[in-house]
C-alpha positions in Angstrom: 55.3 94.9 67.9 53.3 96.7 70.6 52.9 99.6 68.8 51.0 97.3 65.4 49.3 95.5 67.6 49.1 97.5 71.5 45.4 98.0 71.0 44.1 94.1 70.3 46.6 93.5 73.1 44.7 95.6 75.1 40.8 94.5 74.0 42.0 91.0 75.3 43.4 92.4 78.4 39.6 93.6 79.0 38.5 90.8 77.4 40.1 88.9 80.4 39.4 91.4 83.0 35.9 92.4 82.5 35.3 87.9 82.0 38.4 86.4 84.5 35.4 83.8 86.0 35.0 82.9 81.9 39.2 82.2 81.5 39.3 80.4 85.2 39.5 77.0 84.7 37.9 76.1 88.1 34.9 78.4 88.2 31.6 77.0 87.8 29.9 79.2 85.5 25.5 78.7 85.7 22.6 81.1 85.4 19.4 82.1 84.1 18.7 79.5 80.7 22.6 78.4 81.3 22.2 75.1 83.2 24.7 72.7 84.4 25.3 70.0 82.7 26.6 66.6 84.4 30.3 65.3 82.6 28.1 62.0 81.8 25.1 63.5 79.9 27.6 65.9 77.7 29.3 62.8 76.6 26.1 61.3 75.3 25.7 64.3 73.4 26.2 62.6 70.2 23.3 60.6 70.5 21.8 63.2 72.6 20.9 65.7 70.6 19.2 64.8 67.7 15.2 65.7 66.1 14.3 64.2 70.1 15.4 64.8 73.5 14.5 62.4 76.1 17.0 63.5 79.2 14.2 66.4 80.6 10.7 66.2 81.2 8.4 63.2 79.1 10.5 64.0 76.2 10.0 66.7 73.3 10.4 67.6 70.3 14.4 69.3 69.5 13.9 73.1 67.8 17.0 73.7 68.5 18.5 71.0 65.9 21.2 73.7 64.6 22.8 73.8 68.0 23.8 70.1 67.5 26.8 71.6 65.5 28.4 72.5 68.8 27.2 69.9 71.1 28.8 67.7 69.1 32.3 69.1 69.7 31.1 69.5 73.5 30.4 65.7 73.0 33.6 64.6 71.2 35.2 66.9 73.9 34.1 65.2 77.3 34.8 62.2 75.5 38.5 62.6 75.6 38.3 63.7 79.2 37.1 67.2 79.3 34.7 68.3 81.8 31.7 70.5 81.1 33.1 73.6 83.1 35.9 72.9 80.4 34.4 72.6 77.5 31.5 75.5 77.4 34.5 77.6 78.3 36.9 76.5 75.1 33.7 76.2 72.7 31.8 79.4 74.2 32.3 81.2 76.8 36.3 82.2 75.9 35.7 82.7 72.1 32.5 85.2 73.4 34.5 87.5 75.9 37.6 87.8 73.1 35.1 88.2 70.3 33.2 91.0 72.3 36.0 93.2 71.8 37.9 91.7 68.9 35.2 91.8 66.5 33.7 95.2 66.4 37.6 96.1 67.0 37.9 94.5 63.3 34.5 95.6 61.8 35.5 99.2 62.5 39.1 99.1 61.5 37.7 98.5 57.9 35.1 101.1 58.0 37.6 104.1 59.1 41.0 102.5 59.3 41.8 104.7 62.6 43.3 102.1 65.3 42.8 104.2 68.3 39.1 104.9 66.8 38.1 101.2 66.4 39.2 100.1 69.4 37.2 102.6 71.5 34.1 101.8 69.4 35.1 98.1 70.5 35.1 98.8 73.9 31.1 100.6 73.4 30.2 97.5 71.8 31.6 94.9 74.3 30.4 97.3 77.6 26.7 97.8 76.4 24.3 96.5 78.8 22.4 94.3 76.6 25.6 92.6 75.4 27.3 91.6 78.4 24.0 90.7 80.1 21.3 87.8 78.2 21.2 84.6 77.2 24.1 82.7 76.0 23.4 82.0 72.5 22.4 85.7 72.0 25.0 87.5 73.6 27.7 84.8 71.1 26.1 85.3 68.3 26.1 89.4 69.5 30.0 89.4 69.8 30.1 87.8 66.4 28.1 90.3 64.1 30.6 92.7 63.8 32.8 90.0 62.3 30.0 88.9 60.1 29.6 91.9 58.7 33.1 92.8 58.2 33.5 89.9 56.2 30.5 90.9 54.1 31.5 94.1 53.1 35.2 92.8 52.8 33.0 89.6 50.4 30.6 92.4 48.3 34.7 94.5 47.6 36.5 91.6 46.1 33.2 89.3 45.4 35.3 86.4 44.6 34.1 82.9 44.9 36.6 82.4 48.0 35.7 85.2 49.8 31.8 84.1 49.2 32.5 80.8 50.2 34.6 82.1 53.7 31.3 84.5 54.5 28.9 81.8 53.9 30.9 79.3 56.8 31.2 82.0 59.3 26.9 83.1 58.5 26.3 79.4 59.5 28.1 79.3 62.4 26.1 82.4 63.7 23.2 80.9 62.9 24.1 77.4 64.4 24.4 79.3 67.5 21.4 81.9 67.7 18.7 81.9 64.1 16.7 85.0 65.6 19.3 87.3 66.2 21.1 86.1 62.7 17.9 86.9 61.3 17.9 90.2 62.4 21.7 90.3 61.2 20.7 89.0 57.8 18.3 92.1 57.5 21.0 94.7 58.2 23.5 92.7 55.7 20.5 92.7 53.1 19.9 96.1 53.8 23.6 97.4 53.5 23.8 95.9 49.9 21.0 97.4 49.1 21.7 100.8 50.1 25.0 100.5 48.7 24.9 98.2 45.7 21.7 98.7 44.1 23.0 100.0 41.3 25.5 96.9 40.9 23.2 94.1 42.1 23.7 92.1 38.8 27.3 91.6 39.3 26.4 89.7 43.0 23.8 87.5 41.7 25.6 84.6 40.8 28.3 84.5 44.2 24.7 85.4 46.1 22.9 82.1 44.3 26.4 79.6 45.6 26.0 81.3 48.8 22.4 80.5 48.9 22.8 77.2 48.1 26.1 76.3 50.3 24.4 77.6 53.2 21.0 75.4 52.2 23.9 72.7 52.2 25.6 73.4 54.6 22.6 73.8 57.4 20.9 70.5 55.4 20.9 68.8 58.8 18.7 71.2 60.4 16.7 72.4 57.7 15.5 69.0 56.5 13.8 67.8 59.9 12.3 71.2 60.9 10.2 71.5 57.8 9.1 67.6 57.8 6.1 68.6 59.5 7.3 67.9 64.2 9.5 70.8 63.8 7.5 73.4 62.3 4.6 72.4 63.8 6.7 72.8 67.7 7.8 76.3 66.1 4.3 77.6 64.9 3.1 77.1 68.6 6.2 79.2 69.5 5.3 81.7 67.4 2.0 81.7 67.6 2.0 83.5 71.6 1.1 87.0 72.5 3.2 89.6 72.8 5.2 90.3 76.1 6.9 92.9 78.5 5.2 96.2 76.8 5.5 97.8 80.0 9.7 96.9 79.8 10.5 99.0 76.8 10.8 103.1 76.3 11.9 105.4 73.6 14.0 106.8 76.2 15.5 103.3 77.0 15.8 102.5 73.3 17.7 105.9 72.7 20.2 104.9 75.2 20.7 101.7 74.7 19.7 100.8 78.7 18.3 97.6 78.8 15.3 97.8 81.3 16.8 95.8 84.4 19.7 97.3 84.7 20.9 98.7 88.0 24.8 98.6 87.8 25.2 96.2 89.8 23.5 92.7 90.3 20.2 92.9 87.4 17.2 93.2 88.5 15.2 89.8 88.3 11.5 91.3 89.5 10.6 93.0 86.0 10.5 96.2 87.5 12.0 98.9 85.2 15.4 100.6 86.5 15.8 104.2 86.0 18.2 105.4 83.6 21.4 105.9 84.7 22.4 109.6 83.4 26.0 108.5 82.2 23.8 106.5 79.6 22.5 110.3 77.8 26.3 111.2 77.3 27.2 109.0 73.9 23.2 109.6 72.0 23.9 113.1 73.3 27.3 113.2 71.5 26.1 111.6 68.1 23.3 113.7 68.0 25.0 116.9 68.4 28.0 115.8 67.0 26.1 114.6 63.6 24.0 118.1 63.7 27.3 120.3 63.6 29.9 118.0 62.2 27.7 116.4 58.7 29.1 118.7 56.3 32.6 117.6 57.0 32.7 114.0 55.8 33.4 113.6 52.6 30.4 112.8 50.1 31.1 108.8 50.7 31.4 108.9 54.6 28.0 110.9 54.1 26.6 108.1 52.5 27.8 105.2 55.2 26.8 107.9 57.9 22.8 108.0 56.5 23.3 104.1 56.6 24.3 103.9 60.2 22.1 106.6 61.3 19.1 105.1 59.6 19.7 101.8 61.5 20.2 102.9 64.8 17.2 105.4 64.0 15.0 102.0 63.1 16.3 99.9 65.5 15.5 102.9 68.4 11.8 102.4 66.7 10.9 98.8 66.9 12.7 98.0 70.5 10.4 101.0 72.4 8.0 97.7 71.3 4.2 99.8 71.5 5.6 103.2 73.3 4.7 106.3 71.7 5.6 107.6 69.0 3.9 104.9 66.4 2.9 102.9 69.3 1.4 100.3 66.5 4.1 99.4 64.9 5.9 97.1 66.7 2.4 94.8 66.8 1.6 95.8 62.9 5.3 94.2 62.5 5.0 90.8 64.9 1.7 90.1 62.7 2.7 90.7 58.9 6.4 90.7 58.6 7.9 87.7 57.9 9.8 86.6 60.6 9.0 88.7 63.1 6.8 86.6 65.1 10.0 85.4 66.1 10.2 88.1 68.7 7.5 88.4 71.3 9.5 91.2 73.2 11.5 93.8 71.7 14.8 93.4 73.5 16.7 91.5 70.2 16.5 94.2 68.4 18.7 96.0 70.6 21.5 94.7 68.3 20.4 96.9 65.6 21.1 100.3 68.0 24.2 98.7 69.1 25.6 98.2 65.3 24.1 101.8 63.8 25.9 103.9 66.6 29.0 101.9 66.4 28.9 102.7 62.8 27.9 106.3 64.0 30.3 106.9 66.9 33.4 106.0 64.1 32.6 107.9 61.6 32.2 111.1 63.7 35.1 110.4 65.5 36.8 110.1 62.3 35.6 112.6 60.9 36.5 115.0 63.8 39.8 114.3 64.3 40.6 114.7 60.4 39.6 118.2 61.0 41.3 119.3 63.8 43.8 121.6 63.0 43.5 123.8 65.9 44.8 122.9 69.4 41.8 124.0 71.0 39.9 121.5 68.7 42.5 118.6 69.3 42.1 119.0 72.9 37.8 119.0 72.9 38.3 115.9 70.9 41.0 114.1 73.1 38.2 114.9 76.2 35.5 113.7 74.4 37.7 110.9 73.5 38.6 110.2 77.0 35.1 110.7 78.3 33.4 108.6 76.4 36.2 105.8 76.8 35.9 106.2 80.9 32.0 106.0 80.4 32.6 102.5 78.7 34.9 101.5 81.6 32.8 102.6 84.3 29.6 100.6 82.5 31.7 97.2 82.6 33.0 98.0 86.3 30.4 95.6 87.7 31.7 93.0 85.8 35.1 93.6 87.0 34.3 93.5 90.3 31.7 90.4 90.3 28.9 92.6 92.0 26.9 92.0 88.6 27.0 88.2 89.6 25.3 85.6 86.8 28.1 84.3 84.7 30.2 86.3 85.8 30.9 84.9 89.1 31.6 81.4 89.7 29.3 78.8 91.4 29.1 76.2 94.2 28.0 73.0 93.7 26.4 71.3 96.8 27.4 68.1 98.3 24.0 67.2 98.4 23.5 67.4 94.2 27.1 65.4 94.6 26.2 62.9 96.7 22.3 62.5 94.6 24.1 62.0 91.6 25.6 59.0 92.9 22.8 57.3 94.0 20.9 57.7 90.8 23.9 57.1 88.4 24.0 54.2 90.0 20.1 53.0 88.8 21.1 50.7 86.2 17.0 51.1 84.5 15.8 54.0 83.2 13.5 56.1 85.5 12.9 59.3 85.2 12.7 61.4 88.6 9.9 64.4 89.5 11.3 67.5 90.7 8.9 69.5 92.7 8.1 72.5 92.3 11.2 72.2 89.6 14.4 70.6 89.1 17.8 72.6 90.3 20.1 73.7 87.9 22.5 71.0 89.5 19.7 68.6 88.9 21.5 64.7 87.7 20.2 63.6 84.5 20.8 61.8 81.6 19.5 59.8 78.8 19.2 56.8 81.7 17.8 59.2 84.5 15.8 62.0 82.5 14.7 64.6 84.9 10.8 66.1 85.3 10.3 69.5 86.3 7.0 69.7 87.7 5.8 73.0 87.0 6.8 72.8 83.6 4.8 69.2 82.8 2.0 70.4 85.3 1.2 73.7 82.7 1.8 71.2 79.8 1.3 67.5 78.9 -0.3 67.4 82.9 -2.3 70.4 82.4 -6.0 68.8 81.5 -5.4 65.7 83.7 -7.7 66.0 86.8 -8.6 69.9 86.3 -11.8 70.9 88.2 -13.6 73.9 87.6 -12.3 75.7 91.4 -10.1 78.1 92.2 -7.4 76.5 94.6 -4.5 76.9 91.3 -5.4 80.5 91.4 -5.3 81.2 95.4 -2.7 78.7 95.7 -0.9 78.3 92.8 2.3 75.3 93.3 -0.4 73.7 96.4 -3.6 73.9 93.6 -1.5 72.6 91.1 -0.1 69.5 93.4 -3.2 68.8 94.9 -4.6 68.4 91.2 -2.4 66.2 90.1 -0.5 64.5 93.0 -3.1 63.7 95.3 -5.7 62.2 93.2 -7.0 58.9 93.1 -5.4 58.3 90.0 -2.0 59.9 90.9 -0.2 57.1 91.6 -1.4 55.4 88.4 0.2 58.6 86.4 3.5 58.3 88.2 3.7 54.7 87.4 3.2 55.2 83.5 5.6 58.0 83.4 8.5 55.8 84.4 8.7 57.9 87.7 10.4 56.3 90.1 11.7 59.1 92.5 10.1 62.7 93.7 12.4 65.2 94.9 12.4 68.7 96.8 15.5 70.5 95.5 17.1 72.4 98.4 17.0 76.2 98.9 20.3 77.4 97.2 20.1 81.0 97.8 24.0 81.7 97.4 23.4 80.3 93.9 20.9 82.1 92.9 18.8 79.0 92.9 16.2 79.7 95.2 13.1 79.1 93.3 10.5 78.7 96.5 9.9 82.6 96.3 8.1 82.0 93.0 6.8 78.7 94.3 5.8 78.9 98.0 7.3 77.6 101.1 9.4 74.2 101.1 8.4 73.1 104.3 5.1 73.5 103.1 6.1 71.3 99.6 7.1 68.7 101.5 4.6 68.5 104.3 2.1 67.7 100.8 4.5 65.1 99.6 4.8 63.4 103.4 0.9 63.2 103.2 1.0 61.1 100.1 0.1 57.4 100.4 1.7 56.2 97.2 5.2 57.6 98.3 7.9 56.2 101.0 10.2 59.3 101.9 13.7 57.7 101.7 16.3 58.2 104.8 19.6 58.6 102.1 22.4 60.6 103.8 21.2 63.9 102.4 20.4 66.7 104.8 18.8 69.3 102.9 17.4 67.3 99.9 14.2 65.3 100.3 13.7 62.3 97.9 10.6 59.9 98.0 10.2 56.6 96.0 7.0 55.6 93.8 7.9 51.8 94.0 5.3 50.8 91.7 6.7 52.8 88.8 6.9 50.9 85.2 9.6 50.3 82.7 10.5 52.7 79.8 8.5 50.0 77.7 6.2 47.4 78.4 2.7 45.9 77.2 -0.3 45.1 78.2 -3.7 43.0 77.1 -5.8 46.1 77.9 -5.8 49.8 76.6 -3.3 51.4 79.8 -5.3 53.8 81.9 -4.3 56.3 84.7 -7.8 55.4 86.0 -7.2 51.9 86.8 -4.5 49.2 87.8 -3.7 47.2 84.5 -1.8 44.6 84.5 1.5 45.1 82.6 4.5 42.8 81.3 8.6 44.4 80.7 9.9 43.5 77.5 13.0 43.1 76.5 14.4 46.5 74.7 17.6 48.1 73.8 17.7 52.0 73.8 20.4 53.3 70.1 19.8 57.1 71.1 16.7 59.0 71.9 14.9 58.2 68.5 14.9 54.7 67.9 14.6 51.4 70.6 14.5 48.0 69.1 12.0 45.8 71.0 11.6 42.1 71.3 7.8 41.0 71.7 7.3 37.0 73.1 4.5 35.0 72.5 2.1 37.6 71.6 -1.2 36.4 71.3 -4.7 38.3 70.8 -4.6 42.3 70.6 -1.5 43.1 73.0 -1.3 47.0 73.7 2.6 48.3 73.3 3.2 51.2 76.1 6.4 53.7 75.8 6.7 56.6 78.2 7.6 59.0 76.3 5.4 62.0 75.8 3.1 61.4 72.5 3.9 62.4 69.3 2.7 61.4 65.7 5.9 61.4 64.4 6.8 58.6 66.5 6.1 54.9 64.5 6.8 51.3 65.1 8.0 49.5 62.8 7.6 45.9 63.0 10.3 43.0 61.4 14.2 42.6 61.5 15.6 44.5 58.7 14.7 48.2 59.9 16.7 51.1 58.1 16.1 54.9 58.6 16.3 55.4 55.4 13.2 53.4 54.3 11.3 55.9 56.4 11.4 58.4 54.5 9.1 56.7 52.0 4.7 57.0 53.1 4.6 53.4 51.8 5.6 50.1 54.0 8.7 48.5 52.0 8.9 44.9 51.4 10.5 43.4 54.5 9.2 45.4 57.0 6.0 46.9 58.3 4.8 50.4 59.4 1.8 49.9 61.6 -1.3 52.2 60.6 -1.4 55.8 62.3 -4.7 54.6 63.6 -2.9 51.7 65.4 -0.8 54.3 67.2 -2.7 56.5 69.6 -2.4 58.9 72.5 -3.5 57.2 76.0 -4.9 59.2 78.9 -1.4 59.9 80.7 -0.5 61.9 77.3 2.0 58.6 76.4 2.5 56.6 73.3 0.4 53.7 73.2 0.2 51.0 69.9 -1.8 48.3 69.6 -0.3 45.0 68.3 -2.7 42.8 66.3 -1.0 39.2 65.4 -3.6 38.4 62.7 -2.5 41.7 60.7 1.2 41.1 61.4 0.3 38.1 59.9 -1.4 38.8 56.5 1.0 41.6 55.9 4.2 41.0 57.1 6.5 38.1 55.7 6.7 35.5 57.3 10.5 35.2 57.8 10.1 38.6 59.6 8.4 36.8 62.5 8.5 33.6 64.6 5.0 31.9 64.6 5.2 29.6 67.7 3.5 26.1 68.3 0.7 27.8 70.6 -0.5 29.9 67.8 1.2 33.0 69.3 4.5 35.1 67.4 7.7 36.2 68.1 9.2 39.3 66.5 11.0 42.2 66.7 10.0 46.0 66.6 11.4 49.1 66.3 10.4 52.3 68.1 11.2 55.6 66.2 11.0 59.2 65.6 10.4 59.7 62.2 11.8 63.1 62.0 15.4 61.9 62.7 15.7 60.3 59.1 15.6 63.8 57.7 18.5 64.6 60.1 20.5 61.6 59.2 19.8 62.6 55.3 20.5 66.6 56.8 23.6 65.2 57.9 24.9 63.7 54.9 24.3 66.3 52.9 25.7 69.5 54.9 28.7 67.1 55.4 29.2 66.8 52.0 28.6 70.6 51.4 31.5 71.5 54.4 34.0 69.4 52.8 33.4 70.5 49.3 33.5 74.4 50.9 37.1 73.5 52.7 38.1 71.3 50.0 37.8 73.9 47.8 39.5 76.6 50.3 42.4 74.5 50.9 43.0 74.2 47.1 43.0 77.7 46.4 44.8 78.5 49.3 47.4 76.2 48.0 47.7 77.3 44.8 47.8 80.9 46.0 50.6 79.9 47.8 52.3 77.9 45.1 52.2 80.8 42.9 53.8 83.4 45.4 56.6 80.7 46.0 57.3 80.5 42.1 57.1 84.4 42.2 59.5 84.8 45.0 
């Protein structure tokens, strides 16, 4: 058994050794964009991760709906009793660690059938700086990509319906994790198909079309809401950004597959380009020299494959250098004109192209070299080169083993301060927001009932034009100037009230866990002094030593009514209303004794996707039609407007309701006022529900077919034996 499986076993051991904290049940993982979630927030994900996210800032359109596939799994596991750390390790971190080595092993063994070479290439692929230190979704798809490539090659060889369905499901899983990297991989797979099978493309047409239809069906849950209007607008705002980080990329870095922030220890996060370490030159120089002097040793079939992977690597090098010479205009032109390329405002995502190109080249170079080694000296040279490369690759991974790399490879400690604050906030029974100044911590408590607001983010987006003056305060003193503009003005109290912000919190400076953001936003004591001086905030005497909490006592509820338009420029009397939370995209509201024009105010960020449906017979399916259904009434668009806090307000006109809504859908009181039920609803969610039905049906059909084929094959084998 050892002889047969020694290389996969060694790779599993290497995955464990380099990612030991990912396998540690007691570790706490958090770094960069990977924030810690409370168990309560994870349990709510079944209803939280739709088309509208309400638990962060003032609410936002969800542009990462595909990730719902895994958020739902997290939620189910959390509701079964697992913690966030356990769930994330089972679903993300442990599979990612194993796949980063086993996936390229399977891929290369398919290419050259040499287990030792597949082992070496797998070690290379799993220890690239790009693969070791990156955002979690990107790193996951990077680890999965060779396996997807393997399934694609295998599918082209067999060209059976079963193999295409299996490939489609694996491909769909990759897209659900990270669509941008899968876009790049799709270009590579398409290039492979054209390069090797252009002459016989007709025999694949039917199955490719079937695969496309199945993929669209599986992805309907995110494709339909994404292109229904609201989500696509948000994506357009992301894809219209200017290029970033031109100074971070060079031809030399691309050639050596060296990420700009790699230090052979803790990566640099200050955007200082690090010098290329000398041993990163070894692999590309060996590949280049070997190709020049041993290309004639390959068979004709191998030459074609070597040429393909060399072109892949070369294209990857030219793209990832971004605007560096030569061809410095190449990336800007692709960014401007090539479809989908504007998803990549910087070139680092394309390092995967070089990694796959080098993996293929290394496999074929070593395979041909090993096959032609007949003299003892040649055998010795091959073994020395093999050993040198293995040593270099393992040395690259040494910071992961020692933990010096930090980040997600070390266990974090959650301060008792945050635990105590979570306990305090979770006792709040009403909907409240917490405003974290200057930004929220990675340990901040939040859930659907208690959203957290990042002051720096909201100040630069939703509140960017509020109170702006033509002075230099924000440019000279960024966080102080922004605080003065937003929090220390005549309207500031009303702004926080209408936004349902009850608490303003200054997090602690947590250098031990790389959660010390005050180095970017100024002195913490200075921020506290600014907040102490605000008359509408009261500093609370909580059993917290380092976290500072203020109360905004006259905050307003999530949904309330006023008799005049809500304004931050004056105090407007309000009346709370009875409402029930169904999910972040749907609230049921009971209005009582409505007379004259009344304004319903909803403290989520304004979006024209929000509609108000009057009447008791609300159905999400009815909202797919642009016309009002007979038993309910959708308020006209001009009854919905953005108030001057940037939030949603709806005009409720009793006379309009009496004229247009069936009488049995509201109650008219003796004094002429009316009582009625109303639903606040985010319309793109209907496309999400419709997509879920399509995706679920498609997945069930795929799995049912695979099960039927597998059962039939098993019966045939049994009869044959």
